[in-house]
C-alpha positions, 0 to 999 in steps of 0.5 A: 479514479479509484485511487481518489476514493481509496485515499478519501477513506484513508484520510477520513479514517486517519483524521478521525483517529488522530483527533485527540493527538497533538502535533503535526503529521509529517508522513503516512507510511502505507503498505500496498500489496503488489496485487492491489491494482492501484497506481502509486503515482495516482495515490500520491496525487490523490493524497495531495489533493484530498488532504488539502485543508485537513490536518494531513495537509503537507504530509508525505505519503510513503508507499511500501510495496509488498511482494506476492507470497504464496503457499501451494495447496499440492506440494506445500511450496511457500515463498515468492510468487513467480513474476512475469516481466515484460521490459518492452511494455514496462509491466510485471505481473505475479503469477498465481500458480505454484512456481514448483509444481504449477498447482493452485496456490493460496495468497499469503501476502500481496493484497495488503493496503494498510497504514503501517505508521504515521509520523507526527512532529511533537509541538513541544520540539520547537 
């Protein structure tokens, strides 16, 4: 799964970044754009597996979904992308054309995959 390689990179980077910080990591808050083709469930499962034996073991991976935002090249519309939903098959797909005029758009948000924050319990708090 692609999610495992993404999580392995994330855990490696976080472990290195947190090397000089004391405390117990309790939560990692990840912002994931809706346009990232990554399963939330697979990311969480991969996180639990990859963090075993690391400083992040036992911490929770919290995923915040960032909706797609677009700007029209033609009419200057700026806002949420239209979402095509099919309840029968349980999917929703952002449409990357202007909701106002149908022209091409630039994607402003929805491709993110960033660590927003890391919660650390201070060892002196008992």
